[in-house]
C-alpha positions, 0 to 999 in steps of 0.5 A: 504579554509577560517581560519574557516573551518580550525579550525573546521577540527582541532577541529574534529581531536582533538575529533577524537584523544582525546575523549573516546565517541565511538559515537563522534569519529564516528560522527568525523570520518565521517566528516573528511572522507566526508570533501574532497569532499566539497567546499566553493565557494563564501560562498556557500557550494558545493560538488564535483560530482564524474563522473564515467560514461560519462554521468555524465562527461558532467554535472557541476563538482559541486553539490549544498549541500542542508541543512536539512531545505530546502530539502522538499522545493527542493523535491517539486520544482523537484517533485510536480511542474508543471514542475516536473509532479510527475514523478517516483522515478528514474526520480526524483533522476536523476534530483535532481542529476543534480544539487543538493546533500544531505545524503541519497538521494536515501532514502529520494526521495523514501520515498517522492515519494511513499507518494505523494498523487497525485501519489497514487491517480492517478497512478495504482500500479504495484503490483497486489494484488487479494484475494483468491476465496472462493467458496459458499456452495453447495445446496443439492437439485435444487431451494434452492439458487438462483443468480440473477443479471440484465443485460442491458441497451439493445436495446428497444423491441416492448414491451418496454423492455430494461433489463433482469432480470437473475436468476441462480440455484445453484444446477442445473444450471437451467437459468430463464430469465425475460424481464423488462422494467426498473430496479427500485425496484418495477419492480425487485421485481416483477420479484423476485415475478414471480421467487418465484411463479414459482419455489417455495420459496427459502432458499438463494437469492444472489445478487450484493447488488445493490439498486434495490435488497436491497431497501425497496420494496424487504424487505417487507413481505406480511400479509398472505403469500400464498405458490405457487407450480410449474406446471409439464408436467407429465399428467399421474400417474401410477396404483401403485402410492406408489411404483412409488413415492418411486422409483422416489425418490431413483432415484432422491436422487441418482442424487442429491447426484452424482451432489453435490459430482461433483459440489464440485470436481470442485469447489475445482479444480477451487478454487486451480487453481485460488488460486495458482495465487493470491497475497494476500493483508495482512490489519489490523484494523488502516491501511490506504488505498486507495479505487479504484473508477469508474469515469463517465462523460466527463473527466474521464480519467483525474480524479483520480483513487482512492479515499482517504486515508481511514482508516480501522475500521473493517474487518467483513471477509476476503473479506470485509473491512469497512472504514471510513475517517480519518478526520471523515466526512465520514463513509462507510455504506457498507463494500468494497471488498479487491481488490478495495484497495491498501495500502497507504504511508502517510506522517507525518504531518506538521510542523514536516519534512517528515520522520524525523524518517527515517533520524536522529538516535533515539538513545539516546547516540548520541551527536552532534558536537555543544554540545562539547565545547572547554573547554570539549576538553582541559580537555579531552586531560589532563585526559589520566590518567583515560582513562582506566577506562572510556573506561570500563564504555563505553564498558559496556553501549554500550553492545546492542545485536540490533546493526546493523553493517555496512561496513566502508566508505572505502568499500562503496566508491571508491573514499576514502580518507585515514584518516591517511593521512588527519590527517598527512597533518592537523598536518603539517599545510596544509589542503588538 
C-alpha cells in the first residue's frame, strides 16, 4: 500500500473521530469498513473476491473495481454486445461478477436489463395480464342485436365462394350464414343487406371493427329506406283471430322473459368464473407501454413481438386504451385493447447516466469526502468545547419521520472487519 492511500485512511479516521456531522461519520465509517476488501496492483484497484461456494473458489481471487463513469460501458459490453446476446438478469449478473465489481451491482443490473428496449420488444413477459370480461347487454327480443364476423378463406367452391359471412342473434342464438366470394366492403355490405332484408332492421350490430365493416360503403344510408318483413311458415289462421293473437303474445312474452333471465344468470356465472382467474394491468394516462403485434411474411419469428414504446393519452373505457408515439410521429386513430399492452421500463435519456436517481442519494444533507478540507478537520479537532451545542443542533436538524433504518454492515457481511481493530492498528502505525 502506498503512502497516499495510508494518508487518505488516516484522514478518514480523523473525520470519524472528530467531526460532529452524522452524515460525514456515516460516510467515513462505510469507507473504512470496505477498505480492507480492496487492493492496488500496478495502479489498478481490485477487490478481493469473497469465495464462499466451490464455483467461486475456482475463479480469480480479485475482481476489477469499476468506476462509476464506466458502469454503463461495462453493462453494454456484457449485455448488449453480440457476445452478450441480451441474456437475462441472473445470467448477466453472473457473467459480470466473474471479472468486475461495483457497489449495488444487483440493483443496477436489474434496472439495466429490465429497461433494455431490445429485450422488451422481443421477449414475452412472464407476468400474464388479462382484463376482466364485461358481458354485453342482454336483449329483450329476437333479432334485436346481431354479432357479425367473417370466416375464411376456405377452399373455393363451385360457385367461386371463399368466405362465410356469419351472424349470430344474441337472444335466440340463431345463426345466419351466407357464402361470399371475397371480403371487400361492397360484398360485405350486400351480405348485411341480405341479413336485414330477411330478419328486419336490428337495433345493434356488433363486429370486430374490421376494415370491411367500418368502411364508407357500410356507412351509407338510402334516401328512401323501405321496411322489410320476415317471411313466415304459418299458412292458416284460426277463426277467432283476436283471441289467438292475444294468447300467442302472452306465450311469447313468457318465453322471452324466461330466456332473458336464464341468459343473464349464465352470463353472471361465466363472468365470475373467468374474472376469478384474471390478472388486471393497471394503467394510467402518461404511462409508457409496448403494443403486441402480429408479424407477417418471411422471418416473422425473428421480428420483434412488441412495438413501441408508446404513451397512453386517453383511456375511454376499462378495456380500450388510446396511444401515441412519444416522439409525435405516430398517433393511433382507434384505441387498442388492454390485453395487447405491457408496461415499459424506460431509461433516462442521455447524457444522464441510466438510473442516476437510484444510484445516488438525493438528500440535501449529503456531503462527500472531497468537500472536507484538512483545515476543517483541524478546526473541528480544536473546537471540542462547543461540541455539545453542535450535537444538539445536528440532532434537531436530522429529525425526520421518513427515515429508512438499515442494519449495520457487520450484520450484512460475514467477512466483516471490526472498525475498532482497524483504528487501533492505524494509530500504531501499521495499516491492515
